C-alpha positions as CSV (number, residue, x, y, z in Angstrom):
1,X,97.6,70.2,105.0
2,X,94.6,69.6,103.4
3,X,92.3,72.3,102.2
4,X,89.4,72.1,104.7
5,X,86.4,74.1,103.7
6,X,87.0,73.3,99.6
7,X,87.5,69.9,100.4
8,X,84.1,68.2,101.1
9,X,84.4,64.9,98.9
10,X,88.0,64.7,98.2
11,X,89.8,61.7,99.3
12,X,92.3,62.3,102.1
13,X,95.1,61.0,100.2
14,X,95.2,64.1,98.0
15,X,96.8,66.9,98.8
16,X,95.2,70.0,97.6
17,X,96.6,73.8,98.0
18,X,95.8,77.2,96.4
19,X,98.3,77.9,94.0
20,X,99.1,81.3,92.7
21,X,98.6,83.0,89.4
22,X,100.2,85.8,87.1
23,X,98.1,88.5,88.2
24,X,97.0,87.0,91.7
25,X,93.1,87.8,91.1
26,X,92.4,83.8,90.7
27,X,92.9,83.6,94.6
28,X,90.7,86.8,95.1
29,X,87.8,85.6,97.6
30,X,86.3,89.0,97.4
31,X,86.5,89.0,93.6
32,X,82.8,90.7,92.9
33,X,83.4,94.0,94.1
34,X,83.2,97.7,94.4
35,X,79.5,99.5,94.2
36,X,81.0,101.6,91.3
37,X,81.3,98.4,89.4
38,X,77.3,97.5,88.9
39,X,75.8,94.4,88.3
40,X,76.0,93.1,84.7
41,X,72.8,92.0,82.8
42,X,74.6,90.9,79.5
43,X,75.8,87.4,79.1
44,X,78.9,86.4,77.8
45,X,82.1,85.1,77.9
46,X,85.5,85.6,79.5
47,X,89.2,84.5,79.3
48,X,91.6,85.2,81.5
49,X,95.7,84.0,81.7
50,X,97.2,82.9,84.7
51,X,100.4,81.4,85.7
52,X,101.3,78.5,88.0
53,X,103.1,78.8,91.2
54,X,103.5,75.2,91.4
55,X,103.7,72.1,89.3
56,X,100.7,70.3,89.4
57,X,98.8,67.5,87.3
58,X,95.2,68.5,87.8
59,X,93.3,71.3,89.3
60,X,89.9,72.5,90.3
61,X,88.0,76.0,90.0
62,X,86.1,77.4,92.6
63,X,83.0,79.7,90.9
64,X,81.1,82.3,93.7
65,X,78.0,84.3,93.3
66,X,77.9,87.3,95.6
67,X,79.6,90.7,96.0
68,X,81.6,93.2,98.3
69,X,80.2,96.5,98.8
70,X,83.8,97.5,99.6
71,X,84.2,101.1,100.7
72,X,81.9,102.5,98.2
73,X,78.2,101.6,99.4
74,X,76.9,101.4,103.0
75,X,77.7,99.0,105.2
76,X,80.8,99.1,103.9
77,X,83.4,96.0,103.1
78,X,80.3,93.8,103.5
79,X,79.4,90.3,101.3
80,X,76.1,90.2,99.6
81,X,74.2,87.6,97.8
82,X,73.6,88.2,94.1
83,X,70.0,88.6,93.8
84,X,69.9,86.4,90.4
85,X,70.9,82.6,89.9
86,X,73.5,82.5,87.5
87,X,74.4,79.5,84.7
88,X,78.4,78.9,84.6
89,X,80.4,77.0,81.6
90,X,84.2,76.8,81.6
91,X,87.0,75.6,79.4
92,X,90.7,75.3,80.7
93,X,93.4,75.7,78.2
94,X,96.7,73.9,78.9
95,X,100.1,75.7,78.5
96,X,100.6,76.3,75.0
97,X,97.4,74.8,74.1
98,X,94.7,76.2,71.5
99,X,92.2,73.5,72.1
100,X,90.2,73.9,75.4
101,X,89.4,71.3,78.1
102,X,85.6,71.1,78.8
103,X,85.2,71.8,83.1
104,X,82.1,70.2,84.7
105,X,80.3,69.9,87.9
106,X,79.1,66.5,89.0
107,X,79.9,65.3,85.2
108,X,77.8,68.4,83.6
109,X,79.3,70.6,81.8
110,X,76.9,73.5,82.8
111,X,75.6,74.4,85.9
112,X,73.8,77.2,88.0
113,X,75.4,79.0,91.1
114,X,72.3,80.5,93.6
115,X,72.8,83.5,95.2
116,X,75.6,83.7,98.0
117,X,76.5,80.1,96.6
118,X,79.9,78.7,95.4
119,X,80.6,75.9,93.5
120,X,83.6,73.9,92.8
121,X,84.2,72.0,89.9
122,X,85.4,68.4,89.5
123,X,89.2,67.9,88.9
124,X,90.4,69.0,85.6
125,X,93.7,67.0,84.2
126,X,95.9,69.9,83.3
127,X,99.7,68.9,83.7
128,X,101.9,72.0,84.4
129,X,105.2,73.0,85.9
130,X,105.5,75.7,88.0
131,X,106.1,79.4,85.8
132,X,104.2,78.0,82.8
133,X,100.6,80.0,81.9
134,X,97.3,78.7,81.1
135,X,93.8,80.1,80.4
136,X,90.5,79.6,81.9
137,X,87.6,80.5,79.6
138,X,84.0,81.1,81.4
139,X,80.7,81.6,80.0
140,X,78.1,83.5,82.8
141,X,74.3,84.1,82.1
142,X,72.0,85.4,84.3
143,X,69.6,88.2,84.8
144,X,72.2,90.2,86.5
145,X,76.2,89.3,87.9
146,X,78.7,90.8,89.7
147,X,82.1,91.3,87.6
148,X,85.6,90.8,88.7
149,X,87.7,93.5,89.7
150,X,91.0,93.3,87.4
151,X,92.6,95.3,84.9
152,X,93.4,92.6,81.9
153,X,91.7,89.5,80.1
154,X,88.9,89.4,77.6
155,X,85.0,89.7,77.2
156,X,82.8,88.7,74.5
157,X,79.6,89.9,75.1
158,X,76.6,87.6,74.0
159,X,77.8,84.3,72.9
160,X,78.6,81.0,74.8
161,X,82.3,80.2,73.8
162,X,83.0,78.2,76.7
163,X,81.9,74.9,74.9
164,X,83.8,72.0,73.5
165,X,85.9,73.2,70.1
166,X,85.7,76.6,70.9
167,X,88.6,79.0,70.3
168,X,90.4,81.7,72.6
169,X,88.3,85.0,72.7
170,X,90.7,87.7,71.8
171,X,88.1,90.6,72.5
172,X,89.5,93.3,75.0
173,X,88.0,93.7,78.7
174,X,89.5,95.1,81.9
175,X,88.2,96.8,85.1
176,X,85.9,99.2,83.0
177,X,83.8,96.5,81.3
178,X,84.5,93.6,83.9
179,X,84.7,89.8,83.7
180,X,83.8,87.2,85.3
181,X,86.1,84.4,86.2
182,X,87.0,81.6,89.1
183,X,87.4,83.1,92.5
184,X,90.1,79.9,93.3
185,X,92.0,77.4,91.8
186,X,93.4,74.9,93.8
187,X,96.0,71.9,92.5
188,X,97.2,68.9,93.8
189,X,100.4,69.7,95.2
190,X,101.2,69.5,99.2
191,X,103.1,72.8,99.7
192,X,102.1,75.9,101.9
193,X,100.0,78.3,100.7
194,X,99.2,82.3,101.9
195,X,96.0,83.8,103.0
196,X,96.1,87.6,103.0
197,X,93.9,89.6,104.7
198,X,93.8,93.4,104.6
199,X,92.6,96.6,102.6
200,X,93.0,98.0,99.5
201,X,97.0,97.9,99.8
202,X,96.9,94.5,100.2
203,X,94.4,93.7,97.5
204,X,96.1,96.6,95.2
205,X,92.8,98.2,93.9
206,X,94.7,101.0,92.9
207,X,96.8,100.0,90.3
208,X,96.9,97.2,87.3
209,X,99.2,95.2,88.9
210,X,100.5,92.8,91.7
211,X,100.2,94.2,95.1
212,X,103.4,94.3,97.2
213,X,102.5,91.1,99.3
214,X,101.5,89.0,96.3
215,X,104.4,90.4,94.3
216,X,106.7,89.1,97.3
217,X,105.1,85.5,97.1
218,X,105.2,85.6,93.5
219,X,107.2,82.6,92.0
220,X,107.3,80.9,95.4
221,X,103.4,80.7,97.0
222,X,100.3,80.4,95.9
223,X,97.9,82.8,97.8
224,X,94.2,83.6,98.5
225,X,93.9,87.1,98.6
226,X,90.9,87.8,101.3
227,X,91.6,91.8,101.2
228,X,88.8,93.8,100.1
229,X,89.5,98.0,99.5
230,X,88.5,100.3,102.2
231,X,88.6,97.5,105.3
232,X,89.3,98.2,108.6
233,X,90.3,95.4,111.0
234,X,87.4,96.5,113.7
235,X,84.9,96.1,110.7
236,X,85.6,92.2,110.4
237,X,85.0,91.9,113.9
238,X,82.1,93.6,114.7
239,X,80.0,90.3,114.9
240,X,77.6,90.9,112.3
241,X,79.5,88.4,109.9
242,X,80.4,91.2,107.7
243,X,83.0,89.0,105.7
244,X,81.5,85.8,106.2
245,X,81.4,84.9,102.4
246,X,84.6,86.1,101.3
247,X,86.6,84.7,104.2
248,X,85.0,81.3,103.6
249,X,88.2,79.5,102.6
250,X,90.6,81.6,104.3
251,X,91.6,78.3,106.7
252,X,92.9,76.8,103.7
253,X,96.3,78.2,103.9
254,X,99.1,77.6,105.8
255,X,100.3,80.8,106.6
256,X,98.3,84.3,107.2
257,X,99.5,87.7,106.4
258,X,97.3,90.1,108.2
259,X,97.6,93.6,106.7
260,X,95.4,95.7,108.7
261,X,96.0,99.2,110.1
262,X,96.3,102.0,107.6
263,X,92.6,102.6,107.3
264,X,92.2,101.5,111.2
265,X,94.6,104.8,112.1
266,X,92.4,106.7,109.4
267,X,89.4,106.0,111.4
268,X,91.0,107.6,114.7
269,X,91.1,104.3,116.2
270,X,93.5,104.3,119.4
271,X,96.7,102.6,119.5
272,X,95.1,100.3,122.3
273,X,92.4,99.4,120.1
274,X,94.2,98.5,116.9
275,X,96.4,96.3,119.1
276,X,93.6,94.6,120.5
277,X,92.4,94.1,117.5
278,X,94.9,92.6,115.5
279,X,96.0,90.4,118.6
280,X,92.2,89.2,118.0
281,X,93.0,88.5,114.4
282,X,96.4,87.0,114.9
283,X,94.4,85.0,117.4
284,X,92.0,83.4,115.1
285,X,94.2,82.7,112.2
286,X,96.8,80.8,114.4
287,X,93.6,79.2,116.0
288,X,93.0,77.6,112.3
289,X,96.9,76.2,112.6
290,X,98.4,78.9,110.5
291,X,101.7,81.1,110.7
292,X,100.6,84.6,111.4
293,X,102.6,87.3,109.7
294,X,102.3,91.2,110.2
295,X,103.8,93.9,108.0
296,X,104.8,97.5,109.2
297,X,102.2,99.9,108.2
298,X,102.9,102.6,105.6
299,X,102.8,106.2,105.7
300,X,99.8,108.9,104.6
301,X,101.1,111.9,103.2
302,X,99.7,115.5,101.3
303,X,102.5,116.7,98.3
304,X,102.6,119.8,96.3
305,X,104.5,118.1,93.4
306,X,102.6,114.8,93.2
307,X,104.9,113.1,95.4
308,X,108.1,113.7,92.8
309,X,110.2,114.6,96.1
310,X,110.2,114.2,99.7
311,X,110.6,117.7,100.6
312,X,107.2,118.8,99.5
313,X,105.5,116.5,101.1
314,X,103.9,116.7,104.8
315,X,102.0,114.0,107.0
316,X,98.1,114.2,106.8
317,X,97.3,114.2,110.2
318,X,100.5,114.3,113.2
319,X,98.1,112.5,115.7
320,X,97.3,109.7,113.4
321,X,101.3,109.8,112.4
322,X,102.5,109.4,115.7
323,X,99.9,106.3,116.3
324,X,101.7,104.7,113.1
325,X,105.0,105.3,114.9
326,X,104.3,103.6,117.8
327,X,102.3,100.5,116.3
328,X,105.3,99.9,114.3
329,X,107.6,100.2,116.9
330,X,105.4,98.1,118.6
331,X,105.3,95.3,115.9
332,X,109.4,95.6,115.3
333,X,109.9,94.6,119.0
334,X,107.9,91.8,118.9
335,X,104.6,92.9,119.5
336,X,104.8,92.3,123.2
337,X,102.2,91.2,125.4
338,X,101.4,90.4,129.1
339,X,98.2,88.3,129.8
340,X,97.2,88.8,126.2
341,X,97.2,92.4,126.4
342,X,99.5,94.8,124.1
343,X,102.3,96.3,126.3
344,X,104.9,98.9,125.7
345,X,108.2,97.7,124.1
346,X,110.9,96.8,127.0
347,X,108.2,95.7,129.2
348,X,109.5,93.1,131.8
349,X,108.4,89.9,131.5
350,X,106.3,90.2,128.4
351,X,105.5,87.9,125.8
352,X,107.0,88.2,122.3
353,X,106.3,87.3,118.8
354,X,107.6,83.7,118.1
355,X,107.6,82.6,121.4
356,X,105.1,79.6,122.6
357,X,101.8,81.1,123.5
358,X,102.2,84.6,121.4
359,X,99.6,84.3,117.9
360,X,102.0,86.1,116.1
361,X,105.0,84.6,114.3
362,X,107.3,87.5,113.2
363,X,106.5,91.0,111.4
364,X,107.4,92.1,107.7
365,X,109.3,95.0,107.6
366,X,107.5,96.9,104.8
367,X,107.5,100.5,105.9
368,X,111.1,100.8,105.9
369,X,111.5,99.9,102.1
370,X,108.9,102.9,101.7
371,X,109.7,105.7,103.7
372,X,113.0,108.4,103.1
373,X,113.7,107.2,106.8
374,X,112.4,104.9,109.6
375,X,109.5,106.8,111.1
376,X,110.0,109.7,108.9
377,X,106.3,109.5,107.9
378,X,107.5,110.5,104.2
379,X,107.2,108.4,101.2
380,X,110.3,108.4,99.1
381,X,109.8,110.2,95.7
382,X,107.7,108.8,93.7
383,X,106.6,105.6,95.7
384,X,103.3,107.0,95.7
385,X,100.6,109.1,93.2
386,X,98.2,109.5,95.9
387,X,99.7,109.6,99.2
388,X,98.1,106.3,100.4
389,X,99.1,103.8,98.1
390,X,102.3,102.3,96.5
391,X,102.8,103.1,92.7
392,X,104.7,100.5,90.8
393,X,107.7,101.7,92.2
394,X,106.9,101.7,95.8
395,X,105.4,98.2,95.2
396,X,108.4,96.6,94.2
397,X,110.3,97.9,96.8
398,X,107.9,96.8,99.6
399,X,107.8,93.5,97.9
400,X,111.0,93.1,98.9
401,X,110.3,93.3,102.4
402,X,107.7,90.4,102.1
403,X,109.7,87.7,103.4
404,X,108.4,84.4,101.8
405,X,111.2,82.4,103.6
406,X,108.9,82.9,106.7
407,X,105.7,81.0,104.9
408,X,105.1,77.5,106.0
């Protein structure tokens, strides 16, 4: 399957797909995020280390110049143009190499990106096998630019160290400082890739580690993570083009994981409303020729001992919890529909996931891996630290339910 929106000038003989990385963040389309990470005025050079999930002989980088307001600024989770044009240069350090290859766009080693625009580089020859690591070192300059939400990497303010002969920078960086890096990396391999649509649990903005979906895919498939903290399914369908930019390449994958649901529940959406929104999103992705998967929804609890035990937890809202149980049971029953509308499990003649005409291929059982018992609404001990997002322990457990064998 050829990447479509990213490949306006690639010969049809070339198979090009996203391929995953060590931290997952190369694949993040909404990578300039959060209103509490304001625009940066200082020019400088960033470096980030990636792990190839697939063997390739050449790669291309895609750089963006926009940001997403996330849940920090209204209108929430909306893509916004940067007001400034930025200038970018980059080097790629092949596995084990201390010498960087100059990256070009139209044979030029320096390029500009207008606000709200994106640029894809020329092919870069860098032969590597699955599991090897490589570095991208990027210089960015402009009156303002938006940093990438990552918890590692390196940043050197001021100087341009992305030119021929530049060494790898080693000064510290991370989410508090902010770095600028490619939003997407594609390579010349033909196997499938995944687009992830969802909220902070899918993006995992709460912890400096992979989210459970990316962790479940790690070592098996590349991913484009188009999730954004605070997002809701019904927001993405509000008709305003709220995610028009950060979803611009979501067709470039063969499988879609639609993780929405938790925040929709928190907003008091009814079961019927959430089911209808998920069906709309599933149909949208299936219309792109993708296999569509939906994880079950994880709990939300309060705790009197920082979630160290199950006994000291209570569900935050019994009404919402009841809807979560019904939603998960509907998914487990094959998301039955009649005439394209959700119906109760066991309804005679209902169309089920995986059957012809149903937009959902199957579900991933995630909740069972982190709940004390099915539909208990209680996290296993120490599987969360805020009652909503999984800890590293919870992520590792949830990832076992991310069944990568369903990916095409």
